[in-house]
NULOTI-800671 format. One record per residue: x, y, z of N, C-alpha, C, O in turn; residue in one letter. Coordinates in steps of 0.02 Angstrom, whole numbers, padded with zeros to 5 digits, always signed. Example, Ala and Ser with C-alpha at 12.3 -4.5 7.8 and 13.67 -1.06 7.14 Angstrom:
BEGIN
+00660-00284+00390+00615-00225+00390+00660-00165+00390+00712-00166+00423A+00642-00112+00354+00684-00053+00357+00645+00002+00394+00670+00057+00402S
***
This chain:
BEGIN
+00044-00067-00002-00001+00001-00008+00045+00062+00002+00096+00063+00037M+00019+00113-00035+00061+00171-00036+00050+00214+00027-00006+00233+00043N+00104+00227+00062+00095+00249+00129+00066+00322+00134+00034+00342+00182A+00082+00360+00075+00055+00433+00069-00023+00418+00069-00053+00460+00102S-00062+00373+00043-00130+00351+00041-00155+00356+00109-00200+00394+00125V-00122+00313+00150-00152+00286+00209-00149+00343+00267-00113+00334+00316A-00186+00398+00259-00170+00450+00301-00213+00442+00368-00275+00446+00366M-00180+00432+00426-00211+00439+00488-00251+00490+00501-00223+00544+00494P-00313+00493+00519-00347+00551+00526-00332+00594+00581-00344+00654+00578K-00302+00563+00641-00281+00627+00697-00227+00666+00672-00221+00724+00691P-00181+00638+00625-00112+00677+00608-00149+00731+00565-00148+00791+00581A-00181+00708+00512-00206+00756+00464-00258+00806+00491-00258+00864+00470K-00296+00787+00529-00341+00833+00561-00309+00886+00609-00328+00944+00611E-00256+00859+00649-00214+00902+00695-00186+00963+00645-00200+01022+00657Q-00152+00947+00597-00119+00991+00560-00178+01039+00523-00171+01099+00529F-00219+01020+00495-00271+01054+00449-00304+01105+00510-00318+01163+00495L-00313+01084+00568-00334+01134+00628-00293+01184+00628-00317+01241+00625E-00234+01177+00632-00170+01228+00643-00176+01277+00587-00174+01338+00595Q-00185+01246+00525-00186+01281+00469-00245+01321+00461-00240+01377+00436L-00304+01298+00481-00362+01335+00482-00355+01390+00527-00375+01446+00510K-00329+01379+00586-00316+01434+00642-00277+01495+00614-00288+01554+00628H-00234+01473+00576-00181+01527+00542-00221+01561+00490-00221+01622+00487R-00256+01526+00450-00295+01552+00377-00368+01532+00388-00386+01476+00370F-00407+01569+00412-00475+01553+00428-00512+01537+00367-00560+01499+00369P-00493+01562+00319-00528+01556+00244-00511+01494+00211-00541+01480+00160S-00462+01451+00235-00445+01398+00208-00498+01350+00184-00549+01337+00216L-00481+01320+00112-00533+01282+00088-00500+01229+00052-00444+01235+00027R-00539+01171+00050-00518+01103+00023-00534+01121-00057-00586+01152-00068R-00496+01103-00111-00497+01107-00171-00550+01045-00197-00536+00988-00181W-00599+01056-00229-00646+00998-00247-00608+00947-00274-00555+00956-00303P-00638+00890-00265-00606+00817-00294-00543+00809-00275-00505+00782-00315A-00518+00829-00212-00456+00817-00191-00451+00816-00114-00486+00854-00080S-00413+00777-00090-00409+00765-00012-00345+00790+00020-00334+00789+00080Q-00295+00817-00039-00237+00835-00019-00216+00922-00046-00167+00954-00029S-00263+00940-00085-00247+01012-00098-00291+01062-00060-00349+01048-00049L-00265+01118-00041-00304+01164-00003-00281+01235-00023-00222+01248-00035F-00333+01281-00027-00316+01354-00046-00342+01409+00003-00397+01403+00032E-00304+01459+00010-00317+01523+00046-00335+01578-00011-00287+01608-00036V-00393+01591-00032-00397+01627-00095-00378+01702-00088-00359+01732-00139P-00383+01733-00028-00371+01814-00028-00296+01828-00033-00275+01879-00058E-00254+01777-00005-00181+01797-00016-00146+01739-00069-00087+01724-00067I-00196+01710-00115-00180+01666-00176-00125+01621-00156-00072+01618-00187S-00140+01581-00095-00093+01529-00072-00122+01463-00080-00180+01456-00063T-00087+01408-00105-00100+01342-00100-00066+01302-00067-00005+01311-00067R-00093+01249-00032-00053+01200+00009-00065+01135-00019-00120+01119-00041F-00012+01096-00020-00011+01022-00043+00000+00979+00021+00054+00984+00050Y-00051+00936+00046-00029+00902+00108-00023+00833+00100-00069+00800+00075V+00035+00807+00121+00047+00739+00112+00074+00708+00181+00110+00740+00219R+00054+00643+00193+00078+00617+00253+00113+00548+00232+00105+00520+00178Y+00154+00524+00283+00187+00450+00266+00199+00426+00340+00207+00464+00387S+00200+00363+00343+00232+00335+00405+00314+00326+00397+00338+00321+00341K+00353+00325+00452+00417+00313+00457+00424+00242+00439+00392+00201+00471I+00472+00218+00381+00485+00148+00368+00540+00134+00399+00568+00176+00433H+00567+00061+00388+00616+00033+00413+00682+00073+00404+00725+00072+00448Q+00691+00111+00339+00730+00129+00327+00748+00211+00356+00791+00249+00332S+00714+00220+00398+00704+00279+00434+00691+00342+00392+00708+00399+00410K+00663+00329+00338+00639+00386+00306+00558+00372+00290+00529+00321+00307S+00528+00429+00254+00461+00428+00233+00458+00422+00160+00509+00430+00126T+00399+00409+00132+00386+00402+00060+00321+00432+00043+00267+00424+00072F+00337+00472-00013+00270+00516-00033+00267+00503-00110+00318+00500-00145Y+00206+00497-00134+00193+00490-00203+00163+00564-00228+00105+00578-00212G+00196+00602-00260+00168+00671-00273+00147+00666-00349+00186+00650-00394L+00074+00685-00361+00051+00667-00420+00069+00730-00464+00066+00786-00440R+00088+00719-00531+00107+00774-00581+00044+00817-00590+00056+00877-00591E-00008+00802-00595-00074+00836-00599-00076+00889-00537-00100+00945-00545V-00053+00870-00481-00062+00911-00417-00007+00961-00418-00018+01016-00393D+00052+00946-00444+00101+00999-00446+00077+01051-00498+00084+01111-00488L+00049+01027-00552+00034+01079-00598-00018+01130-00567-00019+01189-00587R-00058+01109-00523-00106+01148-00495-00072+01196-00444-00104+01244-00423W-00011+01186-00424+00035+01231-00383+00068+01283-00419+00080+01337-00392L+00084+01269-00485+00125+01318-00527+00084+01385-00530+00022+01386-00531E+00124+01438-00531+00098+01513-00541+00061+01536-00475+00016+01577-00476G+00081+01511-00425+00046+01533-00365+00092+01523-00311+00133+01478-00321H+00096+01559-00247+00125+01545-00190+00101+01480-00165+00046+01479-00137H+00136+01425-00173+00111+01363-00147+00162+01330-00111+00223+01336-00121S+00133+01291-00063+00185+01268-00001+00169+01184-00007+00110+01165-00008I+00220+01143-00010+00205+01073+00000+00220+01057+00076+00274+01069+00104M+00174+01032+00102+00181+01007+00176+00183+00926+00186+00138+00886+00173C+00241+00914+00209+00263+00845+00220+00250+00825+00294+00281+00852+00339F+00204+00778+00306+00198+00760+00374+00225+00689+00388+00241+00655+00339L+00233+00662+00448+00246+00598+00462+00234+00587+00541+00236+00634+00580W+00222+00526+00559+00210+00518+00630+00260+00535+00670+00317+00527+00649E+00249+00560+00733+00287+00573+00791+00323+00647+00778+00364+00670+00817G+00305+00679+00723+00335+00748+00699+00312+00810+00748+00252+00820+00756Q+00356+00849+00777+00346+00899+00816+00323+00966+00778+00281+01005+00799S+00359+00975+00717+00340+01034+00677+00339+01000+00602+00371+00952+00581L+00294+01042+00570+00290+01013+00500+00344+01036+00453+00382+01082+00468P+00345+01006+00400+00407+01023+00351+00363+01055+00290+00323+01021+00257L+00374+01118+00282+00332+01167+00233+00387+01191+00185+00433+01227+00205L+00380+01170+00121+00431+01186+00073+00390+01228+00016+00336+01209-00008I+00420+01283+00001+00380+01318-00049+00397+01282-00118+00455+01265-00132P+00340+01271-00161+00350+01235-00215+00393+01269-00265+00423+01235-00306F+00397+01341-00265+00444+01368-00310+00515+01356-00303+00556+01365-00348S+00531+01333-00240+00600+01310-00222+00626+01239-00261+00684+01221-00270A+00564+01206-00281+00586+01148-00310+00552+01133-00382+00556+01079-00412F+00520+01188-00404+00480+01182-00464+00532+01163-00529+00511+01132-00578E+00601+01186-00522+00634+01168-00579+00667+01100-00575+00695+01075-00623D+00662+01069-00511+00688+01008-00505+00639+00959-00531+00658+00913-00567V+00571+00969-00514+00521+00919-00545+00514+00932-00610+00493+00884-00641F+00525+00988-00647+00525+01002-00714+00585+00966-00748+00581+00957-00809A+00638+00946-00717+00691+00915-00754+00686+00845-00750+00733+00814-00775S+00638+00811-00725+00632+00748-00721+00557+00719-00739+00509+00756-00731I+00551+00661-00760+00490+00622-00789+00455+00595-00730+00489+00568-00686T+00388+00600-00723+00356+00557-00658+00362+00480-00683+00378+00463-00740P+00348+00439-00632+00343+00368-00638+00276+00351-00679+00231+00392-00687A+00277+00285-00705+00220+00278-00741+00147+00279-00715+00097+00276-00751S+00148+00284-00649+00083+00306-00624+00072+00377-00619+00023+00396-00586D+00105+00413-00642+00096+00488-00641+00120+00515-00587+00106+00574-00577G+00158+00483-00541+00179+00522-00475+00266+00525-00477+00302+00482-00502Q+00287+00587-00444+00361+00593-00429+00368+00552-00357+00330+00559-00310F+00418+00513-00358+00436+00478-00293+00479+00521-00247+00534+00536-00270K+00466+00544-00186+00490+00576-00145+00499+00544-00075+00453+00513-00049V+00557+00553-00047+00574+00540+00022+00593+00592+00059+00618+00643+00034Y+00584+00583+00126+00615+00629+00181+00651+00596+00233+00626+00548+00261V+00708+00617+00250+00743+00580+00301+00749+00620+00358+00794+00662+00363F+00706+00609+00403+00706+00654+00467+00769+00632+00513+00786+00574+00519P+00799+00683+00541+00859+00674+00572+00877+00728+00625+00865+00787+00611D+00904+00713+00679+00920+00771+00730+00970+00833+00696+00966+00892+00712S+01011+00810+00655+01060+00837+00622+01045+00885+00567+01067+00942+00562D+01006+00856+00529+00979+00891+00460+00937+00849+00430+00954+00792+00415A+00870+00878+00416+00816+00840+00380+00834+00841+00303+00854+00894+00279T+00826+00790+00268+00840+00791+00197+00786+00765+00157+00753+00716+00173E+00776+00803+00094+00729+00779+00038+00761+00752-00005+00810+00779-00031L+00735+00685-00025+00760+00651-00086+00705+00653-00144+00648+00633-00133A+00725+00676-00203+00679+00671-00262+00703+00616-00304+00758+00626-00330V+00677+00562-00315+00695+00512-00361+00717+00527-00423+00676+00551-00463A+00779+00517-00443+00808+00525-00518+00834+00602-00522+00861+00624-00573N+00824+00640-00466+00847+00708-00463+00907+00717-00412+00963+00734-00432A+00895+00706-00354+00947+00714-00300+00916+00732-00233+00856+00743-00223G+00970+00732-00184+00948+00750-00119+00965+00826-00091+01020+00851-00102R+00920+00855-00060+00930+00914-00039+00917+00924+00042+00876+00890+00072F+00951+00967+00068+00946+00986+00141+00880+01038+00147+00877+01090+00114N+00837+01020+00188+00779+01060+00192+00762+01075+00267+00707+01094+00287V+00809+01065+00299+00815+01092+00382+00782+01158+00388+00739+01166+00432E+00799+01209+00342+00773+01272+00356+00702+01294+00339+00679+01351+00338G+00669+01228+00322+00592+01238+00298+00549+01205+00355+00488+01200+00349Y+00585+01182+00417+00547+01148+00460+00511+01211+00501+00542+01262+00516I+00447+01200+00515+00413+01241+00562+00381+01288+00511+00386+01279+00450G+00346+01343+00542+00290+01386+00507+00311+01446+00477+00273+01486+00448W+00379+01451+00485+00405+01525+00450+00392+01531+00385+00380+01588+00365N+00392+01476+00336+00373+01482+00257+00307+01486+00253+00291+01492+00194E+00255+01484+00293+00182+01483+00275+00151+01553+00304+00095+01576+00292S+00204+01581+00344+00166+01645+00381+00156+01693+00330+00114+01736+00342N+00186+01696+00275+00179+01758+00232+00188+01729+00161+00218+01676+00151T+00159+01766+00110+00175+01729+00041+00241+01739+00020+00262+01703-00026P+00281+01782+00047+00348+01790+00019+00384+01814+00091+00355+01848+00133V+00449+01789+00097+00490+01811+00151+00550+01861+00126+00609+01843+00132N+00536+01917+00103+00575+01958+00079+00645+01977+00123+00701+01984+00099P+00629+01981+00181+00685+01988+00226+00748+01954+00221+00805+01975+00207G+00718+01881+00240+00767+01830+00235+00807+01823+00166+00868+01814+00163T+00766+01827+00114+00790+01824+00049+00839+01884+00040+00895+01872+00018R+00822+01944+00054+00860+01990+00047+00931+01990+00087+00983+02001+00056S+00931+01979+00144+00992+01962+00185+01026+01903+00155+01088+01909+00151L+01002+01853+00134+01036+01793+00099+01069+01825+00038+01127+01805+00032A+01051+01863-00002+01071+01886-00060+01145+01926-00048+01187+01929-00093R+01154+01955+00014+01200+01995+00027+01251+01958+00071+01296+01993+00095D+01250+01897+00086+01298+01855+00124+01358+01841+00080+01354+01829+00020L+01413+01845+00115+01478+01821+00085+01494+01761+00100+01469+01733+00149T+01542+01728+00058+01563+01670+00077+01583+01650+00148+01566+01597+00174H+01624+01700+00177+01642+01686+00240+01582+01690+00294+01584+01655+00345S+01533+01732+00282+01481+01729+00327+01437+01671+00325+01407+01651+00375Q+01433+01644+00262+01396+01568+00265+01433+01529+00297+01408+01499+00344V+01496+01521+00282+01544+01473+00320+01534+01481+00397+01531+01431+00432Q+01528+01546+00425+01523+01556+00494+01450+01535+00524+01443+01518+00582T+01400+01538+00478+01330+01518+00499+01327+01442+00502+01296+01413+00546L+01357+01412+00456+01361+01329+00451+01399+01303+00506+01382+01249+00531L+01456+01340+00530+01496+01319+00588+01455+01325+00645+01448+01277+00683A+01421+01388+00656+01382+01397+00712+01325+01345+00721+01309+01327+00778A+01295+01319+00665+01243+01279+00674+01268+01211+00697+01236+01178+00738I+01326+01189+00669+01350+01130+00690+01376+01128+00765+01368+01079+00801G+01405+01184+00782+01421+01196+00856+01361+01186+00897+01362+01148+00946Y+01308+01219+00878+01248+01227+00924+01222+01151+00928+01197+01131+00980A+01228+01116+00880+01208+01037+00884+01252+00995+00913+01246+00934+00903K+01304+01021+00954+01351+00981+00996+01404+00943+00956+01426+00888+00974G+01423+00980+00896+01478+00948+00855+01546+00987+00868+01539+01045+00887N+01601+00966+00862+01667+00994+00850+01666+01014+00779+01631+00983+00738E+01708+01073+00760+01701+01110+00712+01768+01112+00678+01817+01120+00714I+01777+01107+00612+01841+01117+00574+01822+01158+00513+01774+01149+00475W+01875+01212+00513+01869+01253+00447+01941+01260+00422+01985+01257+00466C+01960+01267+00365+02025+01281+00338+02059+01335+00380+02033+01390+00388P+02114+01319+00403+02150+01370+00434+02161+01436+00408+02166+01486+00444P+02166+01437+00335+02168+01502+00301+02110+01539+00298+02110+01598+00280S+02056+01507+00313+01991+01539+00310+01973+01569+00375+01929+01612+00376D+02004+01548+00435+01979+01561+00497+01977+01637+00517+01933+01662+00552R+02034+01673+00489+02034+01742+00503+01977+01789+00464+01972+01849+00477A+01939+01759+00422+01892+01790+00386+01815+01776+00424+01769+01816+00415E+01807+01727+00459+01756+01713+00477+01723+01780+00518+01757+01820+00551L+01653+01785+00510+01626+01842+00541+01592+01831+00613+01536+01805+00617D+01623+01849+00662+01595+01835+00721+01544+01881+00747+01522+01878+00805W+01525+01928+00701+01484+01984+00723+01404+01960+00715+01357+01990+00742K+01397+01901+00672+01338+01873+00662+01323+01808+00703+01268+01780+00703I+01374+01788+00737+01350+01741+00791+01402+01729+00845+01461+01736+00830T+01388+01711+00902+01422+01696+00960+01488+01659+00938+01486+01607+00905D+01548+01692+00958+01613+01654+00942+01619+01576+00980+01597+01566+01036Q+01647+01533+00946+01662+01461+00980+01721+01443+00959+01743+01472+00908F+01763+01390+00993+01819+01365+00967+01809+01312+00908+01763+01272+00902P+01868+01323+00864+01867+01284+00809+01927+01228+00820+01982+01239+00845L+01902+01164+00795+01952+01110+00814+02017+01117+00778+02019+01132+00718H+02072+01107+00814+02138+01110+00783+02155+01058+00733+02187+01072+00683A+02136+01003+00744+02148+00943+00705+02093+00900+00672+02043+00887+00706H+02098+00880+00619+02055+00823+00584+02066+00768+00621+02117+00767+00656L+02020+00709+00623+02025+00649+00658+02075+00609+00623+02075+00601+00562P+02122+00582+00665+02172+00532+00645+02150+00483+00596+02182+00475+00544Q+02097+00449+00611+02069+00393+00577+02063+00400+00497+02069+00356+00455R+02046+00479+00484+02042+00498+00415+02103+00516+00393+02101+00568+00360Y+02157+00492+00401+02221+00522+00377+02227+00508+00300+02257+00548+00266K+02199+00453+00272+02208+00447+00200+02170+00507+00163+02186+00520+00105P+02121+00543+00196+02093+00584+00157+02097+00670+00183+02067+00719+00162V+02145+00663+00236+02165+00722+00258+02177+00784+00231+02159+00837+00258E+02209+00778+00173+02227+00827+00132+02173+00858+00097+02175+00917+00081T+02126+00820+00085+02057+00830+00046+02012+00861+00098+01984+00914+00084I+02004+00835+00152+01958+00862+00208+01988+00925+00222+01945+00968+00233L+02048+00944+00226+02073+01006+00257+02057+01067+00211+02069+01125+00227S+02029+01046+00150+02009+01110+00094+01936+01119+00102+01908+01167+00073E+01900+01074+00141+01830+01080+00135+01806+01141+00180+01838+01152+00231I+01760+01174+00165+01742+01245+00197+01716+01234+00272+01732+01276+00315D+01677+01179+00290+01650+01167+00349+01650+01091+00365+01624+01054+00323V+01673+01066+00416+01674+00991+00427+01639+01001+00501+01658+01045+00540V+01583+00950+00516+01559+00935+00584+01582+00874+00595+01576+00829+00553W+01617+00864+00661+01635+00801+00696+01601+00790+00753+01584+00835+00792M+01590+00728+00762+01541+00708+00826+01589+00721+00883+01645+00696+00884R+01565+00764+00933+01607+00780+00994+01625+00719+01036+01583+00679+01055R+01689+00715+01051+01711+00658+01081+01731+00601+01051+01779+00570+01073G+01691+00578+00990+01702+00516+00950+01739+00534+00900+01768+00487+00872G+01751+00593+00877+01789+00602+00808+01768+00574+00737+01805+00572+00688G+01696+00550+00743+01662+00532+00682+01650+00591+00639+01634+00641+00670D+01655+00596+00575+01629+00650+00533+01556+00640+00529+01532+00586+00515L+01514+00702+00545+01448+00709+00538+01421+00745+00474+01368+00728+00450V+01452+00787+00450+01432+00825+00394+01492+00875+00358+01531+00907+00394A+01494+00877+00298+01531+00917+00251+01494+00955+00215+01448+00935+00180L+01516+01026+00221+01494+01086+00179+01532+01116+00135+01584+01138+00159F+01525+01125+00072+01555+01161+00028+01529+01233+00010+01482+01225-00028E+01538+01291+00019+01513+01351+00004+01541+01370-00067+01601+01385-00074V+01500+01368-00117+01511+01384-00184+01486+01453-00200+01438+01459-00239E+01511+01501-00177+01489+01583-00186+01491+01605-00251+01441+01626-00282H+01558+01600-00277+01571+01608-00353+01610+01557-00385+01614+01550-00446T+01637+01522-00342+01682+01457-00371+01632+01404-00402+01571+01403-00394T+01670+01362-00439+01644+01307-00476+01604+01264-00429+01632+01252-00376S+01544+01237-00437+01512+01177-00406+01542+01116-00409+01548+01077-00362I+01562+01107-00472+01600+01052-00495+01662+01035-00450+01674+00979-00429Y+01700+01092-00436+01759+01071-00403+01744+01049-00321+01780+01010-00290S+01693+01078-00297+01668+01059-00233+01642+00977-00240+01664+00934-00201G+01603+00966-00284+01579+00905-00289+01646+00847-00300+01641+00788-00282L+01703+00875-00331+01751+00830-00356+01788+00815-00276+01798+00757-00259L+01803+00862-00238+01821+00851-00165+01777+00800-00124+01800+00759-00084R+01715+00811-00139+01667+00761-00097+01673+00695-00119+01666+00646-00082F+01687+00693-00195+01688+00617-00224+01757+00584-00209+01763+00522-00207N+01810+00629-00198+01874+00594-00172+01869+00571-00108+01900+00520-00091D+01830+00607-00063+01825+00577+00005+01779+00522+00004+01787+00477+00045V+01734+00521-00035+01675+00460-00036+01713+00407-00063+01704+00351-00037H+01759+00413-00118+01791+00355-00150+01845+00316-00096+01847+00256-00082L+01880+00361-00077+01930+00351-00025+01906+00311+00047+01935+00267+00078V+01850+00339+00059+01828+00319+00126+01750+00316+00113+01714+00362+00132A+01726+00257+00079+01654+00251+00062+01616+00224+00123+01555+00218+00121P+01650+00209+00177+01612+00188+00245+01583+00245+00280+01534+00238+00317E+01612+00305+00269+01581+00371+00300+01519+00376+00294+01495+00361+00239L+01480+00395+00339+01413+00407+00340+01389+00483+00342+01331+00502+00343R+01435+00516+00340+01424+00592+00345+01391+00623+00280+01393+00598+00224S+01364+00674+00295+01329+00712+00239+01365+00762+00197+01404+00802+00223R+01353+00760+00134+01391+00803+00089+01339+00847+00060+01291+00827+00028F+01354+00918+00075+01318+00965+00058+01346+01025+00018+01391+01056+00045S+01326+01043-00038+01342+01103-00071+01294+01156-00056+01234+01144-00057V+01320+01221-00040+01288+01274-00025+01304+01340-00068+01360+01365-00074V+01249+01360-00093+01261+01406-00144+01207+01463-00143+01154+01458-00110A+01225+01524-00185+01173+01582-00171+01117+01564-00217+01120+01513-00251N+01062+01607-00221+00999+01596-00244+01014+01585-00326+01050+01623-00358E+00982+01527-00355+00985+01520-00422+01033+01466-00440+01037+01446-00499G+01066+01444-00397+01124+01395-00432+01095+01315-00416+01132+01267-00423R+01039+01309-00398+01017+01239-00390+01019+01208-00459+01048+01154-00465R+00992+01235-00507+00993+01196-00574+01063+01182-00595+01071+01126-00619S+01115+01222-00591+01180+01210-00605+01205+01146-00556+01238+01099-00579L+01188+01150-00491+01203+01088-00451+01168+01030-00478+01203+00980-00486F+01109+01027-00492+01081+00963-00519+01119+00933-00591+01130+00873-00600L+01132+00978-00630+01170+00963-00686+01239+00929-00677+01260+00882-00710R+01275+00962-00622+01340+00938-00610+01333+00874-00574+01364+00824-00595Q+01289+00871-00515+01288+00812-00480+01258+00752-00518+01264+00696-00495V+01231+00761-00566+01206+00699-00608+01235+00674-00666+01207+00637-00707N+01311+00704-00670+01356+00673-00718+01364+00606-00702+01354+00584-00645R+01384+00568-00757+01395+00497-00745+01441+00479-00693+01431+00432-00654P+01501+00520-00691+01558+00507-00641+01530+00505-00571+01554+00465-00531T+01481+00543-00553+01451+00550-00479+01389+00505-00477+01370+00479-00425F+01359+00495-00535+01306+00438-00523+01343+00374-00515+01320+00333-00475Q+01397+00359-00549+01430+00288-00537+01461+00285-00471+01463+00230-00442R+01485+00340-00444+01525+00327-00378+01469+00321-00319+01482+00291-00266S+01405+00350-00331+01358+00346-00280+01356+00417-00248+01313+00426-00205G+01396+00463-00264+01392+00527-00225+01323+00569-00250+01302+00616-00216L+01294+00552-00303+01231+00594-00331+01175+00563-00278+01123+00596-00269A+01183+00508-00248+01136+00484-00203+01133+00512-00129+01086+00507-00091D+01196+00542-00118+01197+00552-00058+01217+00642-00041+01217+00671+00014I+01229+00665-00101+01252+00746-00095+01190+00789-00092+01147+00777-00134C+01181+00834-00050+01120+00878-00045+01145+00948-00068+01204+00961-00076T+01097+00988-00076+01098+01061-00097+01055+01101-00051+00998+01082-00041F+01077+01153-00024+01037+01206+00002+01066+01277-00013+01125+01287-00028M+01019+01326-00008+01037+01387-00024+01042+01436+00036+01019+01415+00089E+01068+01497+00034+01086+01540+00081+01025+01551+00131+01032+01548+00193Y+00974+01563+00104+00912+01582+00144+00891+01517+00192+00862+01520+00246D+00914+01460+00160+00892+01401+00207+00941+01409+00268+00919+01404+00325N+01005+01422+00255+01058+01426+00310+01032+01488+00362+01040+01482+00423V+01010+01531+00341+00984+01585+00382+00930+01567+00420+00930+01582+00480L+00880+01534+00395+00817+01509+00431+00846+01461+00480+00829+01463+00539D+00887+01419+00458+00903+01361+00507+00942+01391+00569+00926+01374+00626W+00988+01431+00559+01025+01477+00610+00973+01508+00650+00970+01493+00709H+00936+01545+00627+00890+01582+00659+00841+01542+00708+00824+01563+00764S+00824+01487+00681+00772+01437+00717+00816+01408+00783+00793+01405+00840R+00871+01391+00767+00919+01365+00820+00929+01410+00880+00937+01390+00938L+00929+01474+00860+00942+01530+00912+00888+01539+00954+00897+01559+01012K+00824+01524+00929+00771+01534+00967+00749+01476+01016+00706+01480+01060K+00787+01420+00998+00770+01352+01048+00816+01361+01109+00816+01319+01155T
***
């Protein structure tokens, strides 16, 4: 059975009650149990639910015809799962180019998976790639049709500021942080509280130490030395070069369970998709585990952690 179809009433009803409280004129679109609209602000919601499966992921089938209904409007894809404390609310515009680049399955649906995790929630779109969506957790994306403040701030961020924010997020989550020594003097401690940076990379990763030492931000499990996440900030540099570094680490140490994330400014998502889906990254498996996130996602993620 498709887990997206078997929607437990309590979970859906609870979410829709919250949505109705925020938007009293919310109405269900005729002939659909998943599509909703708030006419006066021209906002549409696509509500999907899944159980948590043995792979510790969720599964959703998104109908192509439903996604077409979202086009041209401020639209939010709402992903729900059991035991969830806050909904995952993703603006459709952030992934419209992703779905446009692939073909749905024979049943007319795009296969989508969410991997809930305490470090970073990821969205995987079959035949496209994986994306860090931590910045979309909570109600911040549905409170207003557009979030011009965050978008404007994100456009003005420098490479070093994004590095600083990613390092601060990792530290707030209890990790030890590595940044290349040559970059440390440029980190911007005006935008976050200063914290110590680790002096050395873990000895167990000696075979890839030279490559790891060049990666913009590395999260390491505190006390254990395991790699948790690797981030390459591609402000103006080639996304391909960052993927090559990730690929080298992945090939030399395929047992690593760490995340690989390319972080770039607005509009570079389509370039990431073209590069990560090259045959070399498909064959190595990097395309299946590397994620993408934009600067406004980083700002939202950092802001949300500061409030907790």
